[in-house]
C-alpha positions in Angstrom: 56.8 221.8 -68.8 53.2 222.1 -70.2 52.1 225.4 -71.5 48.4 226.5 -71.1 46.3 229.0 -73.0 43.3 231.1 -72.3 40.3 231.6 -74.5 39.9 235.3 -74.4 36.1 235.1 -74.8 36.2 234.5 -71.0 37.6 238.0 -70.6 35.5 239.8 -73.2 34.3 242.6 -70.8 37.8 243.2 -69.4 39.3 243.4 -72.9 36.6 245.9 -73.9 37.9 248.2 -71.2 41.7 247.6 -71.5 42.8 245.2 -74.2 46.6 245.4 -73.6 46.3 245.6 -69.9 44.2 242.5 -69.8 46.7 240.6 -71.9 49.4 241.6 -69.5 47.3 240.2 -66.6 46.8 236.9 -68.5 50.6 236.6 -68.8 51.1 237.5 -65.1 48.8 234.6 -64.1 51.1 232.3 -66.0 49.3 231.6 -69.3 51.6 231.2 -72.4 49.1 231.5 -75.3 45.8 233.0 -76.2 42.8 232.3 -78.4 41.2 235.4 -79.7 37.5 236.0 -80.1 37.8 239.4 -81.9 40.5 242.0 -81.7 38.8 245.0 -80.2 39.1 247.1 -83.3 42.9 247.0 -83.2 44.9 246.6 -86.4 46.9 243.4 -86.9 50.2 245.3 -86.3 48.9 246.7 -83.1 47.8 243.2 -81.8 51.2 241.7 -82.8 53.0 244.5 -81.0 50.9 243.9 -77.9 51.6 240.2 -77.9 55.3 240.7 -78.3 55.5 243.3 -75.6 53.5 241.3 -73.1 55.1 237.9 -74.0 52.1 235.9 -75.2 51.7 233.6 -78.2 48.8 233.8 -80.6 47.8 230.1 -80.8 44.2 230.5 -82.1 41.4 232.8 -83.1 37.6 232.2 -83.3 36.2 233.9 -86.4 32.4 233.9 -87.1 31.3 231.6 -89.9 29.8 234.5 -91.9 33.1 236.3 -91.9 34.9 233.2 -93.0 32.4 232.8 -95.9 32.3 236.4 -97.0 35.7 237.9 -96.4 38.2 235.1 -96.1 41.0 236.8 -97.9 40.9 239.7 -95.4 40.7 237.3 -92.5 43.7 235.3 -93.6 45.8 238.4 -94.3 45.0 239.8 -90.8 45.7 236.6 -89.0 48.9 235.9 -90.9 50.2 239.3 -89.9 49.4 238.7 -86.2 51.0 235.3 -86.4 47.9 233.2 -85.4 48.5 229.5 -85.8 44.9 228.3 -86.1 41.7 229.9 -87.3 38.5 228.3 -85.8 34.9 228.3 -86.8 33.3 228.8 -83.4 29.5 228.5 -83.6 26.5 227.9 -85.7 23.3 229.9 -85.3 20.1 227.9 -84.8 19.1 228.6 -88.4 22.4 227.1 -89.7 21.8 223.7 -88.0 18.3 222.6 -88.5 18.8 219.6 -90.7 21.3 217.1 -92.0 21.5 219.0 -95.3 22.7 222.1 -93.3 25.6 220.1 -92.0 26.4 218.6 -95.5 26.4 222.1 -96.9 28.5 223.4 -94.1 31.1 220.6 -94.6 31.7 221.7 -98.2 32.2 225.3 -96.9 34.6 224.2 -94.2 36.6 222.1 -96.6 37.0 225.2 -98.9 37.9 227.5 -96.0 40.3 224.9 -94.6 42.0 224.6 -97.9 42.5 228.3 -98.2 43.9 228.4 -94.6 46.4 225.7 -95.4 47.6 227.5 -98.4 48.1 230.6 -96.2 50.1 228.5 -93.7 47.4 228.5 -91.0 45.6 225.6 -89.5 41.8 225.4 -89.5 39.5 223.8 -86.9 35.8 223.5 -86.1 34.8 224.1 -82.5 31.8 222.2 -81.1 29.1 222.9 -78.6 26.5 220.4 -77.5 24.1 220.7 -80.4 26.5 218.9 -82.8 26.0 215.8 -80.7 22.4 215.5 -81.9 22.0 212.7 -84.4 20.8 212.6 -88.0 20.1 209.1 -89.3 21.9 207.7 -86.3 25.1 209.7 -86.8 26.3 212.7 -84.7 26.2 215.9 -86.6 29.9 216.4 -85.6 30.9 213.0 -86.9 29.1 213.9 -90.1 31.1 217.2 -90.5 34.3 215.4 -89.9 33.5 212.5 -92.2 32.6 214.9 -95.0 35.8 216.9 -94.7 39.5 215.9 -94.9 41.8 215.8 -91.9 44.3 217.8 -94.0 41.9 220.8 -94.1 39.5 220.6 -91.2 40.4 219.5 -87.7 38.6 219.6 -84.4 39.0 221.9 -81.5 37.2 219.7 -78.9 35.2 221.6 -76.3 35.2 218.9 -73.7 32.6 220.6 -71.5 30.0 220.7 -74.3 30.7 217.1 -75.3 30.1 216.0 -71.7 27.1 218.3 -71.4 25.6 216.4 -74.3 26.1 213.1 -72.4 29.1 211.9 -74.4 32.4 210.9 -72.9 34.9 213.5 -74.0 37.9 211.3 -73.4 36.5 208.5 -75.7 35.4 211.1 -78.3 38.8 212.6 -78.6 40.4 209.2 -78.8 38.2 208.5 -81.9 39.9 211.4 -83.7 43.5 210.9 -82.6 45.6 213.0 -84.8 42.8 215.4 -85.7 42.4 217.2 -82.4 45.2 219.8 -82.2 43.4 221.9 -79.6 41.2 221.3 -76.6 38.9 223.6 -74.5 39.0 222.9 -70.8 36.0 223.9 -68.8 34.4 222.4 -65.7 30.8 221.7 -64.7 28.9 222.2 -61.5 27.0 219.2 -60.2 23.9 221.2 -59.4 22.8 222.6 -62.7 25.6 221.7 -65.2 26.6 225.4 -65.3 30.2 226.6 -65.6 32.8 226.1 -62.9 36.5 227.0 -62.6 38.6 224.2 -64.0 39.2 221.7 -61.2 36.3 223.0 -59.1 33.6 221.0 -60.8 32.6 217.4 -61.6 34.6 216.7 -64.7 37.7 214.5 -64.6 40.0 217.2 -65.8 43.2 215.2 -65.2 42.1 212.4 -67.4 40.6 214.7 -70.0 44.0 216.5 -70.3 45.7 213.1 -70.6 43.2 211.9 -73.2 43.7 215.2 -75.2 47.5 214.7 -75.2 47.1 211.1 -76.3 44.8 212.3 -79.2 47.7 214.6 -80.2 46.5 218.0 -78.8 49.2 220.6 -78.7 47.2 223.5 -77.2 44.8 223.5 -74.2 42.7 226.5 -73.5 40.9 227.3 -70.3 37.5 228.9 -71.0 34.6 229.8 -68.8 31.7 231.2 -70.7 30.1 232.7 -67.5 32.0 233.5 -64.3 30.4 234.1 -60.9 33.6 235.6 -59.6 35.7 238.2 -61.4 36.8 236.5 -64.7 40.4 237.2 -63.9 40.1 235.6 -60.5 38.3 232.6 -62.1 41.0 232.0 -64.7 43.7 232.3 -62.0 41.9 229.6 -60.0 41.7 227.4 -63.1 45.4 227.9 -63.9 46.5 227.0 -60.4 44.3 223.9 -60.4 45.6 222.8 -63.8 49.1 223.1 -62.6 48.3 220.8 -59.7 46.3 218.3 -61.8 48.7 217.9 -64.6 
């Protein structure tokens, strides 16, 4: 039986009000794992205890690039205590992605960070948006990052929504990196304005995207919805039920 995770960025407002209670609701819906986007000021031991009590697994954690560059030892110690399996670089500011040289410099940093993660027994991924699908000298920035880093140290958490948003086929893109895509973000897209929809309620071929992710070697799939028009908990419940049906 497949297990599904939730990217907790979706529930950021709920977590700010009641961190543990929100985790419990995630488990009640049926999710098995979580991807953190911050820890609400809680200590690693507190987070670990919450997860154990609620019955969720810590599959992944998004950590800002500045934090990875400036306080990696602290980041690793915290995540190791929690039991997080993958640390992910989640986003680049506009200033960090102006030119090809920015990506070449970033690749060196990612390789160093990924090496340190590996030594700590934690996997390391880069998470894409749409802007990494711009080209420099005919090459996608994301391909540049992956070609300038080693598979051993830097893998891809493929956000399939943003790949499709950029006009690239997510299924084909993941296939190109078979064995290097341990995690996938599942989102859906409205037909009208390409905004966010509950998974299974939009225009993307979620069933085939899941299958392509599995064929590329993905172990973990996360539902994420950056902006919800419903209550976020209702949205992630709809997404979960649709995924059960589609998969």
